[in-house]
Residue frames as a rotation matrix with the C-alpha (Angstrom) as fourth column:
MET 1
0.727 0.628 0.278 -10.10
-0.371 0.017 0.929 11.27
0.578 -0.778 0.245 39.05
ILE 2
-0.083 -0.833 0.547 -7.76
-0.965 -0.070 -0.253 10.86
0.249 -0.549 -0.798 42.01
ASP 3
0.308 0.257 0.916 -9.30
-0.615 0.788 -0.015 7.53
-0.726 -0.559 0.401 43.04
GLU 4
0.996 0.085 -0.003 -8.69
-0.053 0.590 -0.806 6.13
-0.067 0.803 0.592 39.56
LEU 5
0.407 -0.913 -0.029 -5.05
-0.522 -0.206 -0.828 7.19
0.750 0.353 -0.560 39.52
GLU 6
-0.116 -0.434 0.893 -4.45
-0.984 0.173 -0.043 5.81
-0.136 -0.884 -0.447 43.00
ARG 7
0.717 0.414 0.561 -5.93
-0.343 0.910 -0.232 2.48
-0.606 -0.026 0.795 41.91
LEU 8
0.897 -0.410 -0.164 -3.50
-0.040 0.295 -0.955 2.30
0.440 0.863 0.248 39.01
LEU 9
0.109 -0.922 0.371 -0.56
-0.738 -0.325 -0.591 3.26
0.666 -0.209 -0.716 41.14
ARG 10
0.147 -0.016 0.989 -1.37
-0.864 0.485 0.136 0.73
-0.481 -0.875 0.058 43.86
ARG 11
0.955 0.220 0.200 -1.63
-0.096 0.866 -0.492 -1.96
-0.281 0.450 0.848 41.23
ALA 12
0.618 -0.786 -0.027 1.87
0.001 0.034 -0.999 -1.04
0.786 0.618 0.022 40.07
ARG 13
0.688 -0.292 -0.664 3.03
0.725 0.297 0.621 -0.89
0.016 -0.909 0.416 43.73
VAL 14
-0.335 -0.878 0.343 4.69
0.866 -0.431 -0.255 2.45
0.371 0.211 0.904 43.16
LEU 15
0.641 0.711 0.289 2.48
0.574 -0.694 0.435 5.05
0.510 -0.113 -0.853 44.89
PRO 16
0.716 -0.355 -0.601 5.12
0.406 -0.488 0.773 6.28
-0.568 -0.797 -0.206 47.40
LEU 17
-0.300 -0.952 0.066 7.69
0.563 -0.121 0.817 6.70
-0.770 0.282 0.573 44.62
ILE 18
-0.372 0.138 0.918 5.69
0.916 -0.102 0.387 7.88
0.147 0.985 -0.088 41.64
LEU 19
0.659 0.711 -0.246 3.96
0.742 -0.668 0.055 10.86
-0.125 -0.219 -0.968 43.27
PRO 20
0.166 -0.637 -0.753 7.18
0.112 -0.747 0.656 12.94
-0.980 -0.193 -0.053 43.29
VAL 21
-0.749 -0.415 0.516 7.60
0.518 0.118 0.847 12.10
-0.412 0.902 0.126 39.60
LEU 22
0.046 0.864 0.501 4.08
0.976 -0.146 0.164 13.31
0.215 0.481 -0.850 38.87
VAL 23
0.715 0.172 -0.678 4.66
0.447 -0.857 0.255 16.51
-0.537 -0.485 -0.690 40.82
LEU 24
-0.243 -0.919 -0.310 8.02
0.152 -0.351 0.924 17.04
-0.958 0.177 0.225 39.13
SER 25
-0.748 -0.039 0.662 6.49
0.644 0.196 0.739 16.45
-0.158 0.980 -0.121 35.72
GLY 26
-0.835 0.458 -0.303 3.57
-0.416 -0.888 -0.195 18.76
-0.359 -0.036 0.933 36.39
TRP 27
-0.808 0.553 -0.202 0.94
0.196 0.576 0.793 16.13
0.555 0.602 -0.574 35.54
GLY 28
-0.314 0.814 0.489 -2.70
-0.927 -0.373 0.025 16.51
0.203 -0.446 0.872 36.46
LEU 29
-0.863 0.155 0.480 -4.82
-0.071 0.905 -0.419 13.73
-0.500 -0.396 -0.770 37.92
GLY 30
-0.628 0.584 -0.515 -7.18
-0.778 -0.472 0.415 13.61
-0.001 0.661 0.750 34.96
LYS 31
0.212 0.813 0.543 -10.31
-0.557 0.557 -0.617 11.67
-0.803 -0.171 0.570 34.26
VAL 32
-0.442 -0.222 0.869 -10.51
0.490 0.752 0.441 8.82
-0.751 0.621 -0.223 31.80
THR 33
0.106 0.437 -0.893 -11.10
-0.547 -0.725 -0.419 10.27
-0.830 0.533 0.162 28.35
ALA 34
0.488 0.157 0.859 -11.70
0.497 0.759 -0.420 8.95
-0.718 0.632 0.292 24.85
ARG 35
0.818 -0.173 -0.548 -9.64
-0.475 -0.742 -0.474 11.56
-0.325 0.648 -0.689 23.06
GLY 36
0.849 -0.520 -0.089 -6.71
0.282 0.589 -0.757 10.60
0.446 0.618 0.647 20.81
ILE 37
0.293 -0.846 -0.446 -3.00
0.891 0.073 0.447 10.83
-0.346 -0.528 0.775 21.52
SER 38
-0.132 -0.323 0.937 -2.60
0.632 -0.756 -0.172 14.57
0.764 0.570 0.304 21.26
LEU 39
-0.052 0.091 -0.995 -2.16
0.860 -0.501 -0.091 17.68
-0.507 -0.860 -0.052 23.36
PRO 40
0.915 0.383 -0.130 -2.76
0.282 -0.835 -0.473 21.33
-0.289 0.396 -0.871 22.53
ASP 41
0.439 -0.776 0.454 -0.02
0.503 -0.207 -0.839 23.07
0.744 0.597 0.300 20.56
GLY 42
0.003 -0.556 0.831 2.68
-0.465 -0.737 -0.491 24.32
0.886 -0.384 -0.261 22.88
ALA 43
0.927 0.316 0.200 2.01
-0.326 0.422 0.846 21.74
0.183 -0.850 0.494 25.59
PRO 44
0.196 -0.940 0.280 5.22
-0.960 -0.126 0.250 20.85
-0.199 -0.318 -0.927 27.47
ILE 45
0.759 -0.108 -0.642 7.21
-0.152 0.929 -0.337 17.78
0.633 0.353 0.689 26.50
ARG 46
0.399 -0.607 0.687 9.37
-0.898 -0.109 0.425 16.16
-0.183 -0.787 -0.589 29.17
VAL 47
0.649 -0.282 -0.707 11.96
-0.161 0.857 -0.489 13.47
0.744 0.431 0.511 28.59
ALA 48
0.828 -0.410 0.383 13.70
-0.377 0.098 0.921 11.83
-0.415 -0.907 -0.074 31.53
SER 49
0.752 -0.582 -0.310 17.34
-0.129 0.331 -0.935 11.18
0.646 0.743 0.174 30.74
ALA 50
0.439 -0.668 -0.601 20.67
0.512 0.735 -0.444 11.23
0.739 -0.112 0.665 32.64
ALA 51
-0.444 -0.883 0.150 21.45
0.279 -0.295 -0.914 13.43
0.852 -0.364 0.377 35.77
HIS 52
-0.719 0.102 0.688 18.87
-0.576 -0.641 -0.507 14.51
0.389 -0.761 0.519 38.38
THR 53
0.362 0.927 0.098 15.92
-0.846 0.283 0.451 12.11
0.391 -0.247 0.887 38.72
PRO 54
-0.310 -0.507 0.804 16.73
-0.814 0.579 0.051 9.29
-0.491 -0.639 -0.592 41.20
ARG 55
-0.845 -0.082 -0.528 16.78
-0.407 0.739 0.536 5.83
0.346 0.668 -0.659 39.72
ALA 56
-0.816 0.578 0.008 14.04
0.410 0.589 -0.696 4.69
-0.407 -0.565 -0.718 42.12
GLN 57
-0.099 0.803 -0.588 11.71
-0.274 -0.590 -0.759 7.27
-0.957 0.086 0.279 40.61
LEU 58
-0.401 -0.090 -0.912 12.59
-0.915 0.007 0.402 6.16
-0.029 0.996 -0.085 37.08
GLU 59
-0.981 0.047 -0.191 11.83
0.040 0.998 0.041 2.56
0.192 0.033 -0.981 38.02
ALA 60
-0.506 0.845 -0.171 8.54
0.336 0.011 -0.942 3.69
-0.794 -0.534 -0.289 39.53
LEU 61
-0.117 0.425 -0.898 7.73
-0.717 -0.661 -0.220 5.65
-0.687 0.618 0.382 36.39
SER 62
-0.767 -0.206 -0.608 8.42
-0.589 0.601 0.540 2.54
0.254 0.772 -0.582 34.30
ALA 63
-0.878 0.476 -0.047 6.01
0.448 0.782 -0.433 0.51
-0.169 -0.401 -0.900 36.43
TYR 64
-0.231 0.802 -0.550 3.42
-0.032 -0.571 -0.820 3.27
-0.972 -0.172 0.157 36.10
MET 65
-0.378 0.024 -0.926 3.86
-0.892 -0.277 0.357 3.26
-0.248 0.960 0.126 32.31
ALA 66
-0.957 0.005 -0.289 3.30
-0.088 0.948 0.306 -0.51
0.275 0.319 -0.907 32.25
ALA 67
-0.623 0.768 -0.148 0.12
0.509 0.255 -0.822 -0.16
-0.593 -0.588 -0.550 34.32
ILE 68
-0.105 0.568 -0.816 -1.24
-0.433 -0.765 -0.477 2.63
-0.895 0.303 0.327 32.14
ARG 69
-0.677 -0.204 -0.707 -0.41
-0.736 0.189 0.650 0.70
0.001 0.960 -0.278 28.97
GLU 70
-0.931 0.361 0.053 -2.55
0.350 0.925 -0.146 -2.19
-0.101 -0.117 -0.988 30.21
ASP 71
-0.221 0.900 -0.377 -5.54
0.350 -0.287 -0.892 0.16
-0.910 -0.329 -0.252 30.43
GLY 72
0.181 0.276 0.944 -5.16
0.971 0.100 -0.216 1.14
-0.154 0.956 -0.250 26.77
MET 73
-0.675 -0.604 0.424 -4.68
0.713 -0.681 0.165 4.34
0.189 0.414 0.891 24.84
ASP 74
-0.104 0.754 0.648 -7.98
0.355 -0.580 0.733 6.05
0.929 0.307 -0.207 25.65
THR 75
0.568 0.232 -0.790 -7.10
0.823 -0.187 0.537 7.54
-0.024 -0.955 -0.297 29.02
GLU 76
0.929 -0.220 0.299 -5.81
-0.182 -0.972 -0.150 10.98
0.323 0.085 -0.942 29.86
GLU 77
0.585 -0.753 0.300 -2.94
-0.344 0.105 0.933 9.42
-0.734 -0.649 -0.198 31.79
TYR 78
0.281 -0.461 0.842 -1.84
0.754 0.649 0.104 7.54
-0.594 0.605 0.530 28.65
VAL 79
0.746 0.058 0.664 -2.05
0.548 -0.619 -0.563 10.72
0.378 0.784 -0.493 26.59
LEU 80
0.886 -0.411 0.213 0.09
-0.463 -0.786 0.409 12.63
-0.001 -0.461 -0.888 29.09
LEU 81
0.377 -0.772 0.511 2.69
-0.010 0.549 0.836 9.87
-0.926 -0.321 0.199 29.38
TYR 82
0.389 -0.186 0.902 2.86
0.882 0.358 -0.306 9.56
-0.266 0.915 0.303 25.63
SER 83
0.826 0.014 0.564 3.17
0.308 -0.848 -0.432 13.30
0.472 0.530 -0.704 25.03
ASN 84
0.826 -0.478 0.298 5.66
-0.557 -0.611 0.562 13.95
-0.086 -0.631 -0.771 27.83
HIS 85
0.165 -0.796 0.582 7.93
-0.530 0.426 0.733 10.93
-0.832 -0.429 -0.352 27.49
VAL 86
0.041 -0.084 0.996 7.28
0.469 0.882 0.056 8.90
-0.882 0.464 0.076 24.34
ARG 87
0.885 0.439 0.154 6.48
0.327 -0.352 -0.877 11.32
-0.331 0.826 -0.456 21.53
PRO 88
0.536 -0.739 -0.408 10.00
-0.760 -0.633 0.149 12.85
-0.368 0.230 -0.901 21.35
VAL 89
-0.374 -0.656 0.656 11.46
-0.285 0.754 0.592 9.34
-0.883 0.035 -0.469 20.95
GLU 90
0.241 0.575 0.782 8.91
0.613 0.534 -0.582 8.43
-0.753 0.619 -0.224 18.28
GLU 91
0.956 0.154 -0.250 9.57
-0.060 -0.731 -0.679 11.63
-0.287 0.664 -0.690 16.34
THR 92
0.129 -0.982 -0.141 13.34
-0.806 -0.187 0.561 11.12
-0.577 0.041 -0.816 16.49
LEU 93
-0.350 -0.216 0.911 13.04
0.156 0.946 0.284 7.57
-0.924 0.242 -0.298 15.18
ALA 94
0.605 0.659 0.448 10.81
0.582 0.019 -0.813 8.80
-0.544 0.752 -0.372 12.35
ARG 95
0.784 -0.361 -0.505 13.29
-0.507 -0.841 -0.187 11.52
-0.357 0.403 -0.843 11.43
TRP 96
-0.300 -0.942 0.149 15.92
-0.700 0.324 0.637 8.81
-0.648 0.087 -0.756 11.05
GLY 97
-0.541 0.061 -0.839 13.87
-0.804 0.256 0.537 7.07
0.247 0.965 -0.089 8.41
ILE 98
-0.958 0.278 0.075 11.86
0.228 0.891 -0.394 4.60
-0.176 -0.360 -0.916 10.47
GLU 99
-0.514 0.830 0.214 8.27
0.256 -0.090 0.962 4.27
0.818 0.550 -0.167 9.28
ASP 100
-0.403 0.377 0.834 5.77
-0.708 -0.706 -0.023 6.10
0.580 -0.599 0.551 11.49
GLU 101
0.663 0.741 -0.107 3.85
-0.522 0.561 0.643 2.99
0.536 -0.370 0.759 12.54
LEU 102
0.401 -0.611 -0.682 7.05
0.570 0.750 -0.337 1.16
0.717 -0.254 0.649 13.47
ALA 103
-0.594 -0.624 0.508 8.44
0.032 -0.650 -0.760 4.21
0.804 -0.435 0.406 15.29
ARG 104
0.052 0.701 0.712 5.29
-0.852 -0.341 0.397 4.29
0.521 -0.627 0.579 17.41
ARG 105
0.836 0.276 -0.475 5.55
-0.079 0.916 0.393 0.55
0.543 -0.291 0.787 18.22
VAL 106
0.058 -0.923 -0.382 9.18
0.642 0.327 -0.694 0.96
0.765 -0.205 0.611 19.28
ALA 107
-0.292 -0.343 0.893 9.02
-0.180 -0.897 -0.403 4.24
0.939 -0.279 0.200 21.22
TRP 108
0.536 0.566 0.627 6.85
-0.686 -0.141 0.714 3.33
0.492 -0.813 0.312 24.23
PRO 109
0.955 -0.192 -0.224 8.65
0.280 0.834 0.476 0.07
0.095 -0.518 0.850 25.22
LEU 110
0.078 -0.971 0.228 12.00
0.581 -0.141 -0.802 1.75
0.810 0.195 0.553 24.55
VAL 111
-0.173 -0.087 0.981 11.22
-0.517 -0.840 -0.165 4.45
0.838 -0.536 0.100 27.11
GLU 112
0.760 0.571 0.309 9.59
-0.561 0.338 0.755 2.03
0.327 -0.748 0.578 29.55
HIS 113
0.808 -0.495 -0.319 12.53
0.534 0.844 0.043 -0.41
0.248 -0.205 0.947 29.57
SER 114
-0.122 -0.850 0.512 15.07
0.310 -0.522 -0.794 2.42
0.943 0.062 0.327 29.71
TYR 115
0.075 0.228 0.971 13.43
-0.738 -0.642 0.208 3.88
0.671 -0.732 0.120 32.81
GLU 116
0.932 0.346 -0.108 13.07
-0.202 0.742 0.639 0.45
0.302 -0.574 0.762 34.42
ARG 117
0.566 -0.790 -0.235 16.85
0.810 0.586 -0.019 0.04
0.153 -0.179 0.972 34.34
GLY 118
0.568 -0.286 -0.772 17.77
0.359 -0.758 0.545 3.65
-0.741 -0.587 -0.328 35.09
LEU 119
-0.413 -0.742 0.528 19.02
0.785 0.003 0.619 4.36
-0.461 0.671 0.582 31.57
ASP 120
-0.405 0.178 -0.897 18.80
-0.326 -0.944 -0.041 7.44
-0.854 0.276 0.441 29.38
PRO 121
0.523 0.660 0.538 16.33
0.303 0.446 -0.842 6.83
-0.796 0.604 0.033 26.52
ALA 122
0.749 -0.301 -0.590 18.60
-0.631 -0.593 -0.500 8.92
-0.200 0.747 -0.634 24.28
THR 123
-0.360 -0.905 0.228 21.37
-0.796 0.425 0.431 6.35
-0.487 -0.026 -0.873 24.80
ILE 124
-0.276 0.327 0.904 19.05
0.203 0.939 -0.277 3.51
-0.939 0.107 -0.326 23.82
VAL 125
0.830 0.519 -0.205 17.79
-0.042 -0.308 -0.950 5.40
-0.556 0.798 -0.234 20.77
ALA 126
0.312 -0.804 -0.507 21.41
-0.930 -0.367 0.009 5.87
-0.193 0.469 -0.862 19.71
ILE 127
-0.566 -0.528 0.632 22.23
-0.444 0.842 0.306 2.18
-0.694 -0.107 -0.712 20.18
VAL 128
0.241 0.751 0.614 19.15
0.302 0.544 -0.783 1.12
-0.922 0.374 -0.095 18.21
LEU 129
0.894 0.119 -0.433 20.14
-0.318 -0.514 -0.797 3.39
-0.317 0.849 -0.422 15.31
VAL 130
-0.015 -0.980 -0.200 23.80
-0.977 -0.028 0.209 2.37
-0.211 0.198 -0.957 15.34
GLU 131
-0.533 -0.251 0.808 23.11
-0.334 0.940 0.071 -1.34
-0.777 -0.232 -0.585 15.71
SER 132
-0.458 0.471 0.754 20.20
0.661 0.748 -0.066 -1.93
-0.595 0.468 -0.654 13.33
SER 133
-0.984 0.154 0.089 19.06
-0.071 -0.798 0.599 1.41
0.163 0.583 0.796 11.89
GLY 134
-0.500 0.833 0.238 15.79
-0.734 -0.262 -0.626 0.66
-0.459 -0.488 0.742 13.68
ARG 135
-0.115 0.427 -0.897 15.08
-0.780 0.520 0.348 -2.64
0.615 0.740 0.274 11.86
PRO 136
0.280 0.289 0.915 13.47
-0.891 0.433 0.136 -5.24
-0.357 -0.854 0.379 14.17
GLY 137
0.963 0.168 0.209 14.25
-0.086 0.932 -0.352 -8.06
-0.254 0.321 0.912 11.73
ALA 138
0.483 -0.845 -0.229 17.95
-0.774 -0.289 -0.564 -7.25
0.411 0.449 -0.793 11.35
THR 139
0.926 -0.327 0.189 20.46
0.183 0.827 0.532 -10.12
-0.330 -0.458 0.826 11.67
SER 140
0.433 -0.846 -0.311 24.23
-0.838 -0.505 0.207 -9.58
-0.332 0.171 -0.928 11.67
PHE 141
0.292 -0.402 -0.868 26.79
-0.625 0.606 -0.492 -11.88
0.723 0.686 -0.074 10.06
VAL 142
-0.811 -0.583 -0.047 27.61
-0.328 0.521 -0.788 -13.24
0.483 -0.624 -0.614 13.53
GLY 143
-0.467 0.710 -0.527 23.96
0.588 0.695 0.414 -13.89
0.660 -0.116 -0.742 14.37
ALA 144
-0.885 0.187 -0.427 23.05
0.252 -0.579 -0.775 -10.84
-0.392 -0.793 0.465 16.48
ARG 145
-0.470 0.825 0.313 19.33
0.829 0.290 0.479 -10.18
0.305 0.485 -0.820 16.27
GLY 146
0.346 0.918 -0.195 16.81
0.932 -0.313 0.183 -7.40
0.107 -0.245 -0.964 16.23
LEU 147
0.881 0.175 0.440 16.76
0.197 -0.980 -0.003 -3.72
0.431 0.090 -0.898 17.10
MET 148
0.694 -0.620 0.366 19.61
-0.706 -0.487 0.514 -3.84
-0.141 -0.615 -0.776 19.63
GLN 149
0.307 -0.597 -0.741 21.44
-0.565 0.512 -0.647 -6.77
0.766 0.618 -0.180 17.97
ILE 150
0.327 -0.061 0.943 21.24
-0.892 0.310 0.329 -9.32
-0.313 -0.949 0.047 20.78
MET 151
-0.570 -0.591 -0.570 23.33
-0.713 0.701 -0.013 -12.49
0.407 0.399 -0.821 20.57
PRO 152
0.278 0.766 -0.580 21.41
-0.362 0.643 0.675 -15.77
0.890 0.022 0.455 20.99
LEU 153
-0.462 -0.540 -0.703 23.59
0.417 0.567 -0.710 -16.73
0.782 -0.622 -0.037 23.98
HIS 154
-0.931 0.115 0.348 21.58
-0.336 -0.644 -0.688 -14.25
0.145 -0.757 0.638 26.07
GLU 155
-0.166 0.950 -0.263 18.28
-0.452 0.164 0.877 -16.05
0.876 0.265 0.403 25.49
GLY 156
0.288 0.410 -0.866 16.56
0.526 0.688 0.500 -16.98
0.800 -0.599 -0.018 28.73
HIS 157
-0.623 -0.536 -0.570 18.29
0.777 -0.337 -0.531 -14.35
0.092 -0.774 0.626 30.85
TRP 158
-0.986 0.105 -0.128 16.55
-0.064 -0.953 -0.295 -11.37
-0.153 -0.283 0.947 32.47
ASP 159
-0.379 0.913 0.150 13.08
0.588 0.362 -0.723 -12.83
-0.715 -0.186 -0.674 31.92
CYS 160
-0.476 0.091 -0.875 12.76
-0.473 -0.865 0.167 -11.05
-0.742 0.493 0.455 28.57
GLY 161
0.657 0.749 -0.088 11.19
-0.494 0.340 -0.800 -13.79
-0.570 0.569 0.593 26.47
THR 162
0.098 -0.589 0.802 12.53
0.328 0.780 0.533 -16.06
-0.940 0.211 0.270 23.75
ASP 163
0.513 0.132 0.848 11.87
0.858 -0.048 -0.512 -14.18
-0.027 0.990 -0.138 20.49
MET 164
-0.197 -0.718 -0.668 14.75
0.635 -0.612 0.471 -11.76
-0.747 -0.331 0.577 20.06
TYR 165
-0.816 0.010 0.578 13.13
0.502 -0.483 0.717 -10.28
0.286 0.875 0.390 16.97
ASP 166
0.319 0.935 -0.158 10.14
0.876 -0.227 0.427 -9.21
0.363 -0.274 -0.891 19.04
ILE 167
0.120 -0.292 0.949 10.40
0.093 -0.948 -0.304 -5.46
0.988 0.125 -0.087 19.62
GLU 168
0.680 0.212 0.701 9.65
-0.602 -0.385 0.700 -5.47
0.418 -0.898 -0.134 23.33
ALA 169
0.929 -0.370 0.008 11.70
0.312 0.793 0.524 -8.58
-0.200 -0.484 0.852 24.12
ASN 170
0.286 -0.868 0.407 14.68
0.796 -0.022 -0.605 -7.18
0.534 0.496 0.684 22.22
LEU 171
0.154 -0.181 0.971 14.53
-0.251 -0.958 -0.139 -3.84
0.956 -0.222 -0.193 24.04
CYS 172
0.920 0.182 0.348 14.23
-0.384 0.232 0.894 -5.72
0.082 -0.956 0.283 27.33
TYR 173
0.704 -0.709 0.018 17.37
0.707 0.704 0.073 -7.71
-0.064 -0.038 0.997 26.52
GLY 174
0.146 -0.714 0.684 19.34
0.605 -0.483 -0.633 -4.75
0.783 0.506 0.361 25.22
THR 175
0.350 0.025 0.936 18.63
-0.503 -0.838 0.211 -2.45
0.790 -0.545 -0.280 28.15
SER 176
0.982 0.014 0.188 19.25
-0.167 0.532 0.830 -5.29
-0.088 -0.847 0.525 30.62
ILE 177
0.545 -0.832 0.103 22.62
0.821 0.506 -0.264 -6.12
0.167 0.229 0.959 29.04
LEU 178
0.029 -0.540 0.841 23.74
0.230 -0.815 -0.531 -2.49
0.973 0.209 0.101 29.01
ALA 179
0.601 0.245 0.761 22.64
-0.620 -0.457 0.637 -1.94
0.504 -0.855 -0.123 32.62
TRP 180
0.961 -0.276 -0.011 24.44
0.236 0.799 0.554 -5.14
-0.145 -0.535 0.833 33.67
ASN 181
0.261 -0.917 0.303 27.64
0.834 0.056 -0.548 -4.00
0.486 0.396 0.779 31.96
LEU 182
0.196 -0.147 0.969 27.41
-0.238 -0.966 -0.098 -0.60
0.951 -0.212 -0.225 33.65
ARG 183
0.868 0.112 0.483 27.23
-0.496 0.146 0.856 -2.34
0.025 -0.983 0.182 37.03
ARG 184
0.828 -0.558 0.041 29.98
0.560 0.828 -0.029 -4.75
-0.018 0.047 0.999 36.02
TYR 185
-0.066 -0.896 0.440 32.36
0.827 -0.295 -0.478 -1.91
0.558 0.332 0.760 35.17
GLY 186
-0.315 -0.113 -0.943 31.46
0.876 -0.417 -0.243 0.35
-0.365 -0.902 0.230 38.06
GLY 187
0.547 0.656 -0.520 29.55
0.397 -0.750 -0.529 2.87
-0.737 0.083 -0.671 35.96
ASP 188
-0.488 -0.762 -0.426 32.28
-0.155 -0.405 0.901 3.28
-0.859 0.506 0.079 33.33
GLU 189
0.514 0.840 -0.176 30.10
-0.311 -0.009 -0.951 3.93
-0.800 0.543 0.256 30.31
ARG 190
0.166 -0.509 -0.845 32.86
-0.986 -0.077 -0.147 3.55
0.010 0.857 -0.514 27.74
ARG 191
-0.847 -0.516 0.131 33.80
-0.524 0.851 -0.039 0.09
-0.091 -0.102 -0.991 28.98
ALA 192
-0.294 0.827 0.480 30.14
-0.051 0.488 -0.872 -0.87
-0.954 -0.281 -0.101 29.28
LEU 193
0.602 0.507 -0.616 29.52
-0.597 -0.226 -0.770 0.11
-0.530 0.832 0.166 25.65
LEU 194
-0.285 -0.771 -0.570 32.63
-0.945 0.326 0.032 -1.74
0.161 0.548 -0.821 24.50
ALA 195
-0.855 0.003 0.518 31.39
-0.214 0.909 -0.358 -4.84
-0.472 -0.417 -0.777 26.31
TYR 196
0.181 0.983 0.026 27.93
-0.245 0.071 -0.967 -4.42
-0.953 0.169 0.253 24.82
ASN 197
0.603 -0.011 -0.798 29.57
-0.789 -0.158 -0.594 -4.41
-0.120 0.987 -0.104 21.38
GLY 198
0.959 -0.251 0.135 31.68
0.250 0.968 0.023 -7.49
-0.137 0.012 0.991 22.20
CYS 199
0.534 -0.766 0.359 34.86
0.081 -0.376 -0.923 -5.45
0.842 0.522 -0.138 22.32
VAL 200
0.992 -0.122 0.004 36.18
-0.013 -0.079 0.997 -6.15
-0.122 -0.989 -0.080 25.81
ARG 201
0.265 -0.953 0.146 39.61
0.476 0.261 0.840 -7.11
-0.838 -0.154 0.523 24.47
GLY 202
0.190 -0.154 -0.970 39.38
-0.558 -0.830 0.022 -5.04
-0.808 0.537 -0.243 21.32
THR 203
-0.797 -0.600 -0.069 39.63
-0.422 0.471 0.775 -8.04
-0.433 0.646 -0.628 19.00
ASN 204
-0.413 0.685 0.600 36.10
0.427 0.728 -0.537 -9.37
-0.804 0.034 -0.593 18.47
THR 205
0.642 0.696 0.322 34.89
0.667 -0.300 -0.682 -6.68
-0.378 0.653 -0.656 16.07
PRO 206
-0.252 -0.765 0.593 36.95
0.931 -0.359 -0.068 -4.63
0.265 0.535 0.802 13.57
ASP 207
-0.679 -0.127 0.723 37.34
0.101 -0.992 -0.080 -1.03
0.727 0.019 0.686 14.77
CYS 208
0.192 0.847 -0.496 35.12
0.701 0.236 0.673 -1.84
0.687 -0.477 -0.548 17.74
HIS 209
-0.449 -0.423 -0.787 37.01
0.870 -0.408 -0.276 0.70
-0.204 -0.809 0.551 19.86
THR 210
-0.966 0.107 0.235 35.15
-0.006 -0.919 0.393 3.41
0.258 0.379 0.889 17.94
TYR 211
-0.342 0.917 -0.205 31.75
0.641 0.387 0.663 2.11
0.687 0.096 -0.720 19.04
PRO 212
-0.095 0.353 -0.931 31.35
0.931 -0.300 -0.208 4.17
-0.353 -0.886 -0.300 22.26
ASN 213
-0.745 -0.239 -0.623 32.10
0.096 -0.962 0.255 7.39
-0.660 0.130 0.740 20.40
LYS 214
-0.859 0.503 0.092 29.58
0.112 0.008 0.994 6.54
0.499 0.864 -0.063 17.67
VAL 215
-0.078 0.866 -0.494 26.88
0.896 0.278 0.345 5.98
0.436 -0.416 -0.798 20.27
ARG 216
-0.190 -0.038 -0.981 27.79
0.766 -0.630 -0.124 9.11
-0.614 -0.775 0.149 22.22
ARG 217
-0.961 -0.182 -0.206 27.88
0.018 -0.789 0.614 11.37
-0.275 0.586 0.762 19.16
LEU 218
-0.597 0.801 0.041 24.47
0.242 0.132 0.961 10.17
0.765 0.584 -0.272 18.05
ARG 219
0.001 0.577 -0.817 23.11
0.991 0.111 0.079 10.44
0.136 -0.809 -0.571 21.60
ASP 220
-0.607 -0.287 -0.741 24.33
0.465 -0.885 -0.039 14.03
-0.644 -0.368 0.671 21.77
ARG 221
-0.950 0.306 0.057 22.41
-0.098 -0.470 0.877 14.83
0.296 0.828 0.476 18.59
VAL 222
-0.206 0.915 -0.348 19.26
0.608 0.398 0.687 13.26
0.767 -0.070 -0.638 20.03
ARG 223
-0.128 0.116 -0.985 19.65
0.951 -0.266 -0.155 15.17
-0.280 -0.957 -0.076 23.29
ARG 224
-0.908 -0.229 -0.350 20.09
0.138 -0.954 0.266 18.44
-0.395 0.193 0.898 21.41
GLU 225
-0.668 0.738 0.097 16.87
0.118 -0.024 0.993 17.76
0.735 0.674 -0.071 19.51
TRP 226
0.083 0.754 -0.651 14.98
0.840 0.299 0.453 17.14
0.536 -0.585 -0.609 22.73
SER 227
-0.420 -0.306 -0.854 16.52
0.780 -0.603 -0.167 20.14
-0.465 -0.736 0.492 24.48
LYS 228
-0.996 0.081 0.043 15.24
-0.041 -0.808 0.588 22.39
0.083 0.584 0.807 21.69
ILE 229
-0.305 0.942 -0.142 11.75
0.383 0.258 0.887 20.96
0.872 0.217 -0.440 22.11
ALA 230
0.805 0.569 0.167 11.59
0.021 -0.309 0.951 21.65
0.593 -0.762 -0.261 25.86
PRO 231
-0.074 -0.997 0.025 14.94
-0.048 -0.021 -0.999 22.69
0.996 -0.076 -0.046 27.34
ARG 232
-0.305 -0.062 0.950 13.81
-0.885 -0.350 -0.307 23.34
0.351 -0.935 0.052 30.91
SER 233
0.636 0.630 0.446 11.76
-0.750 0.640 0.167 20.21
-0.181 -0.441 0.879 31.37
TYR 234
0.719 -0.440 -0.538 14.40
-0.011 0.767 -0.642 18.05
0.695 0.468 0.546 29.67
GLU 235
-0.319 -0.928 0.194 17.17
-0.225 -0.125 -0.966 19.23
0.921 -0.352 -0.169 31.98
SER 236
-0.207 0.270 0.940 14.97
-0.961 -0.234 -0.144 19.00
0.181 -0.934 0.308 35.09
LEU 237
0.741 0.591 0.319 14.14
-0.636 0.770 0.051 15.33
-0.216 -0.241 0.946 34.52
LEU 238
0.161 -0.752 -0.639 17.60
-0.578 0.453 -0.679 13.96
0.800 0.478 -0.362 33.86
PRO 239
0.797 0.200 -0.569 18.29
0.238 0.763 0.601 10.87
0.555 -0.615 0.561 36.03
GLU 240
0.741 -0.528 0.415 20.49
-0.643 -0.381 0.664 11.09
-0.193 -0.759 -0.622 39.08
ALA 241
0.191 -0.768 0.611 23.96
-0.182 0.584 0.791 9.53
-0.964 -0.263 -0.028 39.13
ARG 242
0.833 0.104 -0.543 24.71
-0.535 -0.095 -0.840 10.17
-0.138 0.990 -0.023 35.50
VAL 243
0.412 -0.684 0.602 27.08
0.312 0.727 0.612 7.66
-0.856 -0.064 0.513 33.97
GLY 244
-0.212 -0.603 0.769 29.67
0.943 0.081 0.323 8.91
-0.257 0.793 0.552 31.52
PRO 245
-0.818 -0.180 -0.545 29.89
0.095 -0.979 0.181 12.25
-0.567 0.097 0.818 29.72
């Protein structure tokens, strides 16, 4: 129902921005439904990533995802968001050996926080796999914590919470740190990834200069997977102002 969708969008304060996203994505304005998280076979899957969608629309989409998540899983809007934006991430994580239930818990906030900061979810998937192999309880020998291996010194910044082993808090920290480094280095993705890995001077981590290439190679594999699922929709929803190759 249009009135229901408008209510959700106003609550998220994104109505002027999100409507182009909905049109671009081809979403309907469906009624609330009690069906499960599934679409008919062959339904399109769309993943926003890194070259055409303006950042403002990605931020609006993130706010919309947060609003829909509050309403629970039994709405058509949730099903469409999940199928178009979250399911490819969940399936990729599962293919890399992460248990299905954990992959589902990680996928939605990963996409939501990526969009909020104008980042490609494929990049964040790659970082999660490189840093922790998708283990929320991982701790490095230097004390980095969680999925994206966040150092304790970041606690209290970016309003992300205090438990760095919490899935959502960790993804909030990780995406915030990467976005901050991208701004800090004028959009230079290689330098931003080096800084994320603590390799600004090339001395903090052995062979840390190889880190950007590891992330990029894995990201390319993820993107190829998603392009095979829905090549047209994937390319049409890439964020504007792509950073790095």
